[in-house]
N, C-alpha and C positions, 0 to 999 in steps of 0.2 A: 727085413733086417732089423736087428735089435740094437739100440743105442741106449747109453746111459746119460740121464740128466741129473746134475747135482745141483740142489737148492740149499742155499745158506738159510738156516732157520733158527728161531728161538722157541720152537714148538708151540707157537700161539696160532689161534685160528686166523689171525691176520696174516701170518705168513704163508698160509695156504693160498691166499690170493695170487701169489706169484705163479703157483702150479695151475690154478684155474686160467690165468691169463695166457700162460705158455700153451697149455693144451687147447684152449679156445683158438689160438691163432693156428696152431698145427691142424686142427680139425677144419678150420676154414680153408686152409691151403690143400686140404685132401692129402695129408701126409700119409704115406703107406708104411712107415716105420712103426715098430712097437718100441716102447720106451720103458727102461727100467728107472724108476725115480728114486733118488737117494737124498733124503734130507739129512743135512749135517749141521751139527752145532758144535762149538768149542766147549771143552770142559777141563777144567784145572783139577787134576787128581790130588793135588797137594804132595806133600812129601813125607807123609806118615807111612812107615813100613807096613803097618797094620792095614791101612786103607788101601795101599798098593797091592798088597797080597790078597785081601779077601773082598775087595769090591768088584762085582761083575758089571757088565754093561746093563744087564737087567735091572740091577739095583739103581744104577744111575738113572735109567729111563723112568723107573718108578718115581724118582724125585723130580726130574725135570719135564716129563712129557705127560700132560694131562690126558685122561681117557677120552675127553671130547675131541682131542686132535686126532686120534686114531679113528673115532667115529666119523669125523669129517672127511678125512682123506678116503675113507671107504666110500662115502657118498660120492666124491669126485671120481673115484675108480669106477663105479658103477655107471656114472654119466659118460665116461670115455673108455669103454672096455676094448675098443678097437685100437687105442693108442697106448694104453698102459699094459705092460707085461707083469710088472710087480713093483711095489713100493716097499722101500726099507728105510730105516732110520739108523744113523751112526753118529758117533761123537769123535771129534778130533782132540787128542790129549796132548799134542806136542806144543812147542813153543818157538819153533824155528821155521823159516820159509822153506828150507830144503826138506824138512820132514813133511810139511804140508804138500810139497810137490810130489814127494813119494806117496803120500796118502792118495792124492788124485790119480796118480799113475796106477796104484794098486786097485783103485775103485774103477778104472777103465772109463773114467768120465769123458763124454764127447762134448757135452755142452754144460755151462754153469750159469746160474741165475741168482740174482740177490736183489734186495730192495734196500735203498739207502736210508729209509726212514729209521730213526733210532729206536731200538727196541727197548721197551719198558717192561717187557715180561721175562727178563733174564733171571733165572733162579740162581741161588748161591752156588758158585764154582762155575757157572756158565760164562762164556765170553764170545764176542762176535768173531767170525772168521772172514768177514768181508775184506779186510786189509789183505790177509793172505791170498784170498781169492783173486783180488785185483792185481796183485804183484806176481802171480805164478805165470811161468812161460809155457806151460803145456796147452792150456785151453784159454780162450777169451771168455772172460766172465761178462754177462750182459745184465745191465741193470733194468729192473721192471719197476715202473712207477706205479705205486699203489695209491689210490685215493682213499683217505680215511673216511669211511661211511659213519654217518651218525647212528649211535646205537639206539635201537628201538626196543625198549624193555618188553613189549607186548610180543615181539617176534622171537626173542631168544637168541643166544650166540650161535647155537648149532644151526638154527634156521637159516642164518645169514649166508651159510655155505651154498644153499640152493640158489642164491641170487646170481 
């Protein structure tokens, strides 16, 4: 059976630790399901008519999602091919709880995860969706505790995903 996991993210490598922990737990439990992983970040489109008409999701992702994030989730995908069906990224552009609930319903999310550690990697226009996630009535959002690992310059940031 295929289920959807929604993960609140800022598109940093640290936010991939949520996915690693969730998949590790499911792997240890010998979970038979396959999962569609949906990384979601909030993004304020502004109120400029020009921006609203001519800005695509691709343009926004080029601004807020580093290439190393995509490389890192590909590594995780290769580590758990039996659990992951597909990985996608999306943005939530609304500003009301009701529209966020509709977003979750449209995404057909079965589970939701977030980390409460304050994000320092938000780009211009990005915002946290954690409060929306906590207040929604459709699915219960679960907090994943992430321990901040000390950065080792000789390892490199992308290498930390292997850990």
